[in-house]
GUZA-521041 format. One record per residue: residue number from 1; residue in three letters; x, y, z of N, C-alpha, C, CB in turn. Coordinates in steps of 0.02 Angstrom, whole numbers, plus 50000, padded with zeros to 5 digits. Glycine has a CB too. Example, Ala and Ser with C-alpha at 12.3 -4.5 7.8 and 13.67 -1.06 7.14 Angstrom:
BEGIN
+-----+---------+-------+-------+-------+-------+-------+-------+-------+-------+-------+-------+-------+-------+
! num ! residuo !   n.u !   n.v !   n.w !  ca.u !  ca.v !  ca.w !   c.u !   c.v !   c.w !  cb.u !  cb.v !  cb.w !
+-----+---------+-------+-------+-------+-------+-------+-------+-------+-------+-------+-------+-------+-------+
!   1 !     ALA ! 50660 ! 49716 ! 50390 ! 50615 ! 49775 ! 50390 ! 50660 ! 49835 ! 50390 ! 50565 ! 49776 ! 50452 !
!   2 !     SER ! 50642 ! 49888 ! 50354 ! 50684 ! 49947 ! 50357 ! 50645 ! 50002 ! 50394 ! 50704 ! 49970 ! 50286 !
+-----+---------+-------+-------+-------+-------+-------+-------+-------+-------+-------+-------+-------+-------+
***
This chain:
BEGIN
+-----+---------+-------+-------+-------+-------+-------+-------+-------+-------+-------+-------+-------+-------+
! num ! residuo !   n.u !   n.v !   n.w !  ca.u !  ca.v !  ca.w !   c.u !   c.v !   c.w !  cb.u !  cb.v !  cb.w !
+-----+---------+-------+-------+-------+-------+-------+-------+-------+-------+-------+-------+-------+-------+
!   1 !     MET ! 47549 ! 51965 ! 50255 ! 47522 ! 51938 ! 50198 ! 47588 ! 51889 ! 50220 ! 47510 ! 51986 ! 50118 !
!   2 !     ASP ! 47555 ! 51801 ! 50218 ! 47596 ! 51764 ! 50231 ! 47649 ! 51736 ! 50177 ! 47563 ! 51725 ! 50257 !
!   3 !     ALA ! 47694 ! 51698 ! 50185 ! 47740 ! 51692 ! 50121 ! 47701 ! 51627 ! 50094 ! 47835 ! 51680 ! 50137 !
!   4 !     VAL ! 47723 ! 51627 ! 50032 ! 47698 ! 51566 ! 49986 ! 47736 ! 51508 ! 50003 ! 47707 ! 51578 ! 49906 !
!   5 !     SER ! 47693 ! 51443 ! 50022 ! 47760 ! 51406 ! 50038 ! 47780 ! 51372 ! 49946 ! 47743 ! 51330 ! 50114 !
!   6 !     ASP ! 47823 ! 51319 ! 49969 ! 47857 ! 51274 ! 49892 ! 47801 ! 51234 ! 49867 ! 47931 ! 51210 ! 49908 !
!   7 !     ASP ! 47763 ! 51195 ! 49872 ! 47705 ! 51185 ! 49896 ! 47649 ! 51204 ! 49832 ! 47701 ! 51228 ! 49964 !
!   8 !     GLU ! 47617 ! 51279 ! 49863 ! 47590 ! 51306 ! 49855 ! 47603 ! 51334 ! 49764 ! 47595 ! 51336 ! 49912 !
!   9 !     LEU ! 47711 ! 51372 ! 49770 ! 47710 ! 51380 ! 49721 ! 47727 ! 51347 ! 49643 ! 47727 ! 51414 ! 49735 !
!  10 !     ALA ! 47720 ! 51273 ! 49664 ! 47717 ! 51219 ! 49640 ! 47643 ! 51212 ! 49603 ! 47735 ! 51174 ! 49694 !
!  11 !     ALA ! 47605 ! 51216 ! 49631 ! 47538 ! 51188 ! 49627 ! 47494 ! 51244 ! 49585 ! 47508 ! 51172 ! 49705 !
!  12 !     GLY ! 47515 ! 51308 ! 49580 ! 47514 ! 51386 ! 49544 ! 47540 ! 51391 ! 49489 ! 47547 ! 51441 ! 49577 !
!  13 !     ALA ! 47612 ! 51356 ! 49475 ! 47649 ! 51334 ! 49418 ! 47620 ! 51306 ! 49395 ! 47697 ! 51308 ! 49417 !
!  14 !     LYS ! 47584 ! 51272 ! 49408 ! 47529 ! 51205 ! 49334 ! 47507 ! 51250 ! 49302 ! 47445 ! 51144 ! 49356 !
!  15 !     PHE ! 47475 ! 51306 ! 49327 ! 47404 ! 51345 ! 49308 ! 47454 ! 51400 ! 49278 ! 47338 ! 51373 ! 49384 !
!  16 !     TRP ! 47509 ! 51421 ! 49254 ! 47550 ! 51471 ! 49222 ! 47524 ! 51514 ! 49156 ! 47609 ! 51436 ! 49205 !
!  17 !     TRP ! 47478 ! 51465 ! 49124 ! 47452 ! 51468 ! 49070 ! 47394 ! 51528 ! 49088 ! 47430 ! 51394 ! 49046 !
!  18 !     VAL ! 47355 ! 51519 ! 49119 ! 47298 ! 51561 ! 49146 ! 47324 ! 51632 ! 49157 ! 47269 ! 51530 ! 49215 !
!  19 !     MET ! 47372 ! 51651 ! 49198 ! 47408 ! 51702 ! 49199 ! 47426 ! 51737 ! 49144 ! 47451 ! 51689 ! 49225 !
!  20 !     LEU ! 47447 ! 51698 ! 49070 ! 47458 ! 51718 ! 49021 ! 47412 ! 51760 ! 48989 ! 47473 ! 51677 ! 48994 !
!  21 !     VAL ! 47362 ! 51708 ! 48980 ! 47311 ! 51735 ! 48959 ! 47270 ! 51801 ! 48986 ! 47280 ! 51690 ! 48959 !
!  22 !     VAL ! 47253 ! 51804 ! 49065 ! 47257 ! 51871 ! 49070 ! 47291 ! 51933 ! 49069 ! 47245 ! 51873 ! 49097 !
!  23 !     GLY ! 47346 ! 51918 ! 49072 ! 47412 ! 51961 ! 49038 ! 47386 ! 51993 ! 48977 ! 47481 ! 51912 ! 49014 !
!  24 !     LEU ! 47383 ! 51941 ! 48916 ! 47378 ! 51938 ! 48839 ! 47316 ! 51997 ! 48841 ! 47356 ! 51850 ! 48800 !
!  25 !     PHE ! 47274 ! 51995 ! 48883 ! 47199 ! 51995 ! 48874 ! 47199 ! 52071 ! 48906 ! 47149 ! 51925 ! 48918 !
!  26 !     SER ! 47223 ! 52097 ! 48966 ! 47262 ! 52143 ! 49019 ! 47306 ! 52203 ! 48962 ! 47327 ! 52085 ! 49077 !
!  27 !     VAL ! 47341 ! 52186 ! 48913 ! 47375 ! 52197 ! 48863 ! 47348 ! 52219 ! 48813 ! 47402 ! 52154 ! 48850 !
!  28 !     ALA ! 47284 ! 52209 ! 48806 ! 47227 ! 52218 ! 48738 ! 47192 ! 52249 ! 48756 ! 47187 ! 52166 ! 48707 !
!  29 !     LEU ! 47179 ! 52246 ! 48830 ! 47106 ! 52320 ! 48848 ! 47155 ! 52363 ! 48838 ! 47057 ! 52338 ! 48942 !
!  30 !     GLY ! 47231 ! 52389 ! 48876 ! 47256 ! 52434 ! 48893 ! 47290 ! 52471 ! 48839 ! 47287 ! 52417 ! 48938 !
!  31 !     VAL ! 47288 ! 52413 ! 48765 ! 47293 ! 52452 ! 48707 ! 47250 ! 52493 ! 48677 ! 47304 ! 52421 ! 48667 !
!  32 !     ILE ! 47185 ! 52462 ! 48683 ! 47107 ! 52490 ! 48648 ! 47080 ! 52563 ! 48680 ! 47037 ! 52426 ! 48668 !
!  33 !     MET ! 47102 ! 52547 ! 48763 ! 47103 ! 52611 ! 48818 ! 47135 ! 52665 ! 48811 ! 47127 ! 52597 ! 48876 !
!  34 !     ILE ! 47195 ! 52649 ! 48772 ! 47256 ! 52717 ! 48768 ! 47227 ! 52744 ! 48708 ! 47354 ! 52696 ! 48756 !
!  35 !     THR ! 47208 ! 52701 ! 48644 ! 47182 ! 52701 ! 48574 ! 47118 ! 52753 ! 48593 ! 47160 ! 52615 ! 48540 !
!  36 !     ARG ! 47061 ! 52723 ! 48616 ! 47022 ! 52727 ! 48601 ! 46989 ! 52750 ! 48681 ! 47010 ! 52675 ! 48559 !
!  37 !     PRO ! 47006 ! 52800 ! 48707 ! 46973 ! 52812 ! 48756 ! 46894 ! 52854 ! 48776 ! 47017 ! 52833 ! 48778 !
!  38 !     PHE ! 46876 ! 52897 ! 48730 ! 46817 ! 52889 ! 48724 ! 46766 ! 52853 ! 48719 ! 46813 ! 52904 ! 48703 !
!  39 !     LYS ! 46766 ! 52798 ! 48679 ! 46729 ! 52738 ! 48669 ! 46704 ! 52690 ! 48725 ! 46766 ! 52703 ! 48630 !
!  40 !     SER ! 46758 ! 52672 ! 48755 ! 46795 ! 52622 ! 48804 ! 46769 ! 52646 ! 48872 ! 46883 ! 52626 ! 48801 !
!  41 !     ILE ! 46755 ! 52730 ! 48872 ! 46747 ! 52746 ! 48955 ! 46704 ! 52799 ! 48966 ! 46815 ! 52766 ! 48994 !
!  42 !     ALA ! 46659 ! 52830 ! 48916 ! 46613 ! 52852 ! 48906 ! 46554 ! 52839 ! 48949 ! 46609 ! 52841 ! 48855 !
!  43 !     ALA ! 46544 ! 52804 ! 48957 ! 46492 ! 52775 ! 49003 ! 46502 ! 52771 ! 49058 ! 46472 ! 52722 ! 48994 !
!  44 !     LEU ! 46533 ! 52752 ! 49106 ! 46609 ! 52728 ! 49129 ! 46595 ! 52793 ! 49191 ! 46694 ! 52737 ! 49054 !
!  45 !     ALA ! 46612 ! 52868 ! 49135 ! 46619 ! 52930 ! 49167 ! 46573 ! 52966 ! 49169 ! 46661 ! 52963 ! 49148 !
!  46 !     TRP ! 46504 ! 52959 ! 49135 ! 46444 ! 52974 ! 49142 ! 46415 ! 52927 ! 49199 ! 46411 ! 52970 ! 49077 !
!  47 !     LEU ! 46413 ! 52891 ! 49219 ! 46370 ! 52841 ! 49278 ! 46434 ! 52871 ! 49349 ! 46372 ! 52716 ! 49250 !
!  48 !     ALA ! 46494 ! 52882 ! 49353 ! 46516 ! 52887 ! 49403 ! 46507 ! 52968 ! 49411 ! 46581 ! 52853 ! 49406 !
!  49 !     GLY ! 46499 ! 52999 ! 49369 ! 46473 ! 53081 ! 49385 ! 46400 ! 53095 ! 49405 ! 46481 ! 53126 ! 49318 !
!  50 !     LEU ! 46365 ! 53042 ! 49382 ! 46287 ! 53033 ! 49402 ! 46296 ! 52998 ! 49483 ! 46237 ! 52971 ! 49337 !
!  51 !     PHE ! 46328 ! 52969 ! 49509 ! 46342 ! 52937 ! 49565 ! 46358 ! 52989 ! 49618 ! 46394 ! 52888 ! 49553 !
!  52 !     LEU ! 46415 ! 53009 ! 49590 ! 46466 ! 53062 ! 49640 ! 46396 ! 53134 ! 49635 ! 46577 ! 53092 ! 49586 !
!  53 !     LEU ! 46369 ! 53138 ! 49594 ! 46313 ! 53201 ! 49578 ! 46246 ! 53193 ! 49650 ! 46266 ! 53182 ! 49475 !
!  54 !     ILE ! 46229 ! 53118 ! 49644 ! 46155 ! 53105 ! 49699 ! 46213 ! 53097 ! 49769 ! 46087 ! 53004 ! 49676 !
!  55 !     GLY ! 46248 ! 53071 ! 49756 ! 46272 ! 53060 ! 49839 ! 46325 ! 53119 ! 49861 ! 46318 ! 52977 ! 49849 !
!  56 !     GLY ! 46323 ! 53184 ! 49832 ! 46356 ! 53262 ! 49846 ! 46267 ! 53268 ! 49876 ! 46397 ! 53329 ! 49755 !
!  57 !     ILE ! 46216 ! 53298 ! 49823 ! 46166 ! 53313 ! 49868 ! 46129 ! 53276 ! 49899 ! 46133 ! 53343 ! 49850 !
!  58 !     SER ! 46121 ! 53167 ! 49928 ! 46127 ! 53171 ! 49999 ! 46163 ! 53191 ! 50045 ! 46126 ! 53137 ! 50015 !
!  59 !     GLY ! 46231 ! 53221 ! 50031 ! 46270 ! 53218 ! 50067 ! 46246 ! 53279 ! 50098 ! 46332 ! 53208 ! 50044 !
!  60 !     PHE ! 46206 ! 53323 ! 50047 ! 46188 ! 53382 ! 50096 ! 46139 ! 53390 ! 50166 ! 46160 ! 53423 ! 50054 !
!  61 !     PHE ! 46087 ! 53332 ! 50150 ! 46035 ! 53319 ! 50176 ! 46058 ! 53270 ! 50257 ! 45990 ! 53282 ! 50113 !
!  62 !     GLY ! 46150 ! 53240 ! 50259 ! 46143 ! 53204 ! 50300 ! 46216 ! 53222 ! 50342 ! 46126 ! 53136 ! 50271 !
!  63 !     ALA ! 46232 ! 53312 ! 50301 ! 46298 ! 53325 ! 50326 ! 46288 ! 53346 ! 50411 ! 46334 ! 53390 ! 50277 !
!  64 !     LYS ! 46263 ! 53358 ! 50451 ! 46251 ! 53373 ! 50511 ! 46286 ! 53323 ! 50542 ! 46186 ! 53379 ! 50528 !
!  65 !     ARG ! 46239 ! 53234 ! 50521 ! 46258 ! 53174 ! 50564 ! 46340 ! 53144 ! 50567 ! 46212 ! 53116 ! 50536 !
!  66 !     ARG ! 46323 ! 53143 ! 50488 ! 46408 ! 53108 ! 50443 ! 46456 ! 53142 ! 50490 ! 46432 ! 53143 ! 50338 !
!  67 !     GLU ! 46543 ! 53127 ! 50481 ! 46584 ! 53121 ! 50503 ! 46619 ! 53171 ! 50453 ! 46598 ! 53058 ! 50517 !
!  68 !     VAL ! 46575 ! 53145 ! 50384 ! 46626 ! 53174 ! 50317 ! 46608 ! 53263 ! 50314 ! 46597 ! 53125 ! 50222 !
!  69 !     GLY ! 46523 ! 53265 ! 50318 ! 46533 ! 53335 ! 50331 ! 46516 ! 53346 ! 50269 ! 46601 ! 53364 ! 50356 !
!  70 !     ILE ! 46490 ! 53433 ! 50269 ! 46446 ! 53474 ! 50211 ! 46519 ! 53473 ! 50155 ! 46408 ! 53575 ! 50243 !
!  71 !     GLY ! 46584 ! 53477 ! 50170 ! 46636 ! 53503 ! 50107 ! 46632 ! 53432 ! 50078 ! 46729 ! 53536 ! 50128 !
!  72 !     TRP ! 46623 ! 53383 ! 50099 ! 46648 ! 53311 ! 50041 ! 46572 ! 53326 ! 49998 ! 46657 ! 53198 ! 50092 !
!  73 !     ALA ! 46526 ! 53356 ! 50010 ! 46447 ! 53330 ! 49967 ! 46472 ! 53405 ! 49918 ! 46336 ! 53332 ! 50031 !
!  74 !     ILE ! 46492 ! 53453 ! 49928 ! 46504 ! 53500 ! 49893 ! 46568 ! 53477 ! 49824 ! 46524 ! 53556 ! 49947 !
!  75 !     VAL ! 46602 ! 53441 ! 49843 ! 46638 ! 53434 ! 49803 ! 46633 ! 53368 ! 49758 ! 46689 ! 53444 ! 49833 !
!  76 !     SER ! 46591 ! 53338 ! 49801 ! 46561 ! 53277 ! 49779 ! 46505 ! 53291 ! 49701 ! 46514 ! 53247 ! 49853 !
!  77 !     VAL ! 46467 ! 53352 ! 49700 ! 46424 ! 53384 ! 49668 ! 46458 ! 53433 ! 49616 ! 46383 ! 53415 ! 49715 !
!  78 !     ILE ! 46500 ! 53460 ! 49630 ! 46578 ! 53494 ! 49585 ! 46592 ! 53436 ! 49538 ! 46663 ! 53508 ! 49643 !
!  79 !     SER ! 46635 ! 53360 ! 49576 ! 46644 ! 53323 ! 49515 ! 46592 ! 53286 ! 49492 ! 46693 ! 53282 ! 49519 !
!  80 !     GLY ! 46546 ! 53276 ! 49510 ! 46493 ! 53244 ! 49467 ! 46469 ! 53286 ! 49408 ! 46432 ! 53229 ! 49510 !
!  81 !     LEU ! 46441 ! 53363 ! 49421 ! 46423 ! 53413 ! 49368 ! 46500 ! 53425 ! 49311 ! 46397 ! 53495 ! 49416 !
!  82 !     VAL ! 46577 ! 53401 ! 49319 ! 46618 ! 53406 ! 49283 ! 46603 ! 53344 ! 49226 ! 46679 ! 53410 ! 49322 !
!  83 !     LEU ! 46617 ! 53308 ! 49277 ! 46610 ! 53209 ! 49206 ! 46548 ! 53252 ! 49197 ! 46595 ! 53078 ! 49246 !
!  84 !     LEU ! 46470 ! 53263 ! 49220 ! 46437 ! 53266 ! 49142 ! 46423 ! 53300 ! 49111 ! 46396 ! 53249 ! 49126 !
!  85 !     PHE ! 46458 ! 53354 ! 49114 ! 46442 ! 53411 ! 49076 ! 46503 ! 53426 ! 49026 ! 46426 ! 53472 ! 49125 !
!  86 !     TRP ! 46571 ! 53400 ! 49064 ! 46642 ! 53423 ! 49028 ! 46666 ! 53347 ! 49022 ! 46703 ! 53481 ! 49080 !
!  87 !     PRO ! 46641 ! 53282 ! 48992 ! 46655 ! 53213 ! 48992 ! 46710 ! 53186 ! 48960 ! 46608 ! 53184 ! 48970 !
!  88 !     GLY ! 46726 ! 53253 ! 48904 ! 46781 ! 53257 ! 48862 ! 46880 ! 53235 ! 48888 ! 46769 ! 53337 ! 48841 !
!  89 !     VAL ! 46863 ! 53319 ! 48933 ! 46939 ! 53300 ! 48968 ! 46953 ! 53239 ! 49009 ! 46960 ! 53353 ! 49016 !
!  90 !     THR ! 46885 ! 53203 ! 49069 ! 46878 ! 53186 ! 49111 ! 46887 ! 53117 ! 49078 ! 46829 ! 53212 ! 49146 !
!  91 !     VAL ! 46854 ! 53082 ! 49018 ! 46865 ! 53020 ! 48983 ! 46935 ! 53028 ! 48965 ! 46819 ! 53008 ! 48921 !
!  92 !     ALA ! 46950 ! 53071 ! 48939 ! 47034 ! 53057 ! 48912 ! 47082 ! 53042 ! 48931 ! 47063 ! 53091 ! 48892 !
!  93 !     VAL ! 47064 ! 53070 ! 49011 ! 47133 ! 53070 ! 49059 ! 47107 ! 52994 ! 49105 ! 47144 ! 53162 ! 49122 !
!  94 !     VAL ! 47061 ! 52971 ! 49105 ! 47036 ! 52920 ! 49143 ! 47067 ! 52862 ! 49123 ! 46968 ! 52915 ! 49140 !
!  95 !     GLY ! 47045 ! 52880 ! 49037 ! 47061 ! 52814 ! 49001 ! 47125 ! 52802 ! 48978 ! 47022 ! 52806 ! 48945 !
!  96 !     LEU ! 47144 ! 52850 ! 48976 ! 47230 ! 52839 ! 48971 ! 47267 ! 52808 ! 49038 ! 47270 ! 52917 ! 48957 !
!  97 !     VAL ! 47240 ! 52859 ! 49076 ! 47251 ! 52820 ! 49174 ! 47261 ! 52734 ! 49165 ! 47151 ! 52831 ! 49241 !
!  98 !     LEU ! 47193 ! 52708 ! 49165 ! 47177 ! 52630 ! 49149 ! 47206 ! 52626 ! 49107 ! 47115 ! 52602 ! 49135 !
!  99 !     GLY ! 47220 ! 52645 ! 49044 ! 47254 ! 52594 ! 49011 ! 47315 ! 52590 ! 49004 ! 47237 ! 52586 ! 48962 !
! 100 !     ILE ! 47339 ! 52640 ! 49027 ! 47433 ! 52622 ! 49058 ! 47434 ! 52568 ! 49106 ! 47476 ! 52694 ! 49108 !
! 101 !     GLY ! 47381 ! 52572 ! 49171 ! 47381 ! 52536 ! 49222 ! 47371 ! 52489 ! 49194 ! 47347 ! 52546 ! 49271 !
! 102 !     ALA ! 47329 ! 52464 ! 49137 ! 47324 ! 52367 ! 49119 ! 47372 ! 52367 ! 49087 ! 47259 ! 52323 ! 49071 !
! 103 !     LEU ! 47388 ! 52404 ! 49036 ! 47459 ! 52367 ! 49007 ! 47534 ! 52370 ! 49039 ! 47472 ! 52397 ! 48938 !
! 104 !     ILE ! 47534 ! 52404 ! 49086 ! 47579 ! 52370 ! 49152 ! 47582 ! 52318 ! 49166 ! 47569 ! 52385 ! 49209 !
! 105 !     ALA ! 47506 ! 52321 ! 49212 ! 47463 ! 52242 ! 49234 ! 47477 ! 52192 ! 49184 ! 47373 ! 52247 ! 49235 !
! 106 !     GLY ! 47474 ! 52202 ! 49119 ! 47456 ! 52164 ! 49099 ! 47540 ! 52120 ! 49072 ! 47399 ! 52192 ! 49056 !
! 107 !     ILE ! 47584 ! 52172 ! 49056 ! 47651 ! 52141 ! 49036 ! 47667 ! 52105 ! 49099 ! 47712 ! 52197 ! 49012 !
! 108 !     GLY ! 47648 ! 52131 ! 49153 ! 47673 ! 52107 ! 49227 ! 47650 ! 52044 ! 49220 ! 47643 ! 52147 ! 49299 !
! 109 !     GLU ! 47576 ! 52030 ! 49216 ! 47545 ! 51952 ! 49230 ! 47578 ! 51892 ! 49149 ! 47425 ! 51964 ! 49230 !
! 110 !     ILE ! 47621 ! 51942 ! 49122 ! 47631 ! 51884 ! 49056 ! 47700 ! 51857 ! 49084 ! 47639 ! 51923 ! 48960 !
! 111 !     ILE ! 47732 ! 51912 ! 49119 ! 47819 ! 51893 ! 49133 ! 47796 ! 51848 ! 49193 ! 47886 ! 51971 ! 49159 !
! 112 !     THR ! 47748 ! 51847 ! 49258 ! 47755 ! 51831 ! 49299 ! 47730 ! 51755 ! 49256 ! 47728 ! 51871 ! 49355 !
! 113 !     SER ! 47696 ! 51728 ! 49196 ! 47669 ! 51665 ! 49176 ! 47725 ! 51641 ! 49166 ! 47623 ! 51659 ! 49122 !
! 114 !     PHE ! 47777 ! 51652 ! 49120 ! 47823 ! 51621 ! 49095 ! 47893 ! 51599 ! 49153 ! 47839 ! 51668 ! 49036 !
! 115 !     GLU ! 47889 ! 51663 ! 49203 ! 47917 ! 51619 ! 49259 ! 47878 ! 51565 ! 49281 ! 47930 ! 51655 ! 49316 !
! 116 !     LEU ! 47837 ! 51562 ! 49297 ! 47781 ! 51501 ! 49322 ! 47790 ! 51445 ! 49287 ! 47705 ! 51517 ! 49312 !
! 117 !     LYS ! 47822 ! 51445 ! 49202 ! 47799 ! 51405 ! 49160 ! 47855 ! 51377 ! 49189 ! 47781 ! 51416 ! 49087 !
! 118 !     LYS ! 47906 ! 51415 ! 49207 ! 47994 ! 51394 ! 49208 ! 48001 ! 51333 ! 49276 ! 48056 ! 51485 ! 49233 !
! 119 !     LEU ! 47964 ! 51369 ! 49330 ! 47954 ! 51316 ! 49394 ! 47884 ! 51247 ! 49372 ! 47921 ! 51378 ! 49477 !
! 120 !     ALA ! 47854 ! 51256 ! 49327 ! 47807 ! 51198 ! 49320 ! 47846 ! 51130 ! 49276 ! 47735 ! 51231 ! 49275 !
! 121 !     ALA ! 47924 ! 51141 ! 49244 ! 47966 ! 51136 ! 49208 ! 47982 ! 51077 ! 49229 ! 48008 ! 51182 ! 49204 !
+-----+---------+-------+-------+-------+-------+-------+-------+-------+-------+-------+-------+-------+-------+
***
């Protein structure tokens, strides 16, 4: 990755407030996902389970032609079934992990926005 030049940094510093807004939204999303994981992720868990199940079943038909093999097809089917039939535990864990990630990312964005504000002044 290339280093950012002083001119690019100064140009980006003019828009420090964008990072602040993104950070605030990310923190809010993180708090919502941590406090209400079932409502915020239930649909995502169900869709992920459905995609894993369909991908695993299709993997059985193409396992000999692909490098992945039948093992990953079995793992996909089992994971898909767990997500579809026991979403409670998976939703809670996924919601908690994503919420913590969004919270940390948002705090980082907010801190970065204030650092860019200092550069813009």
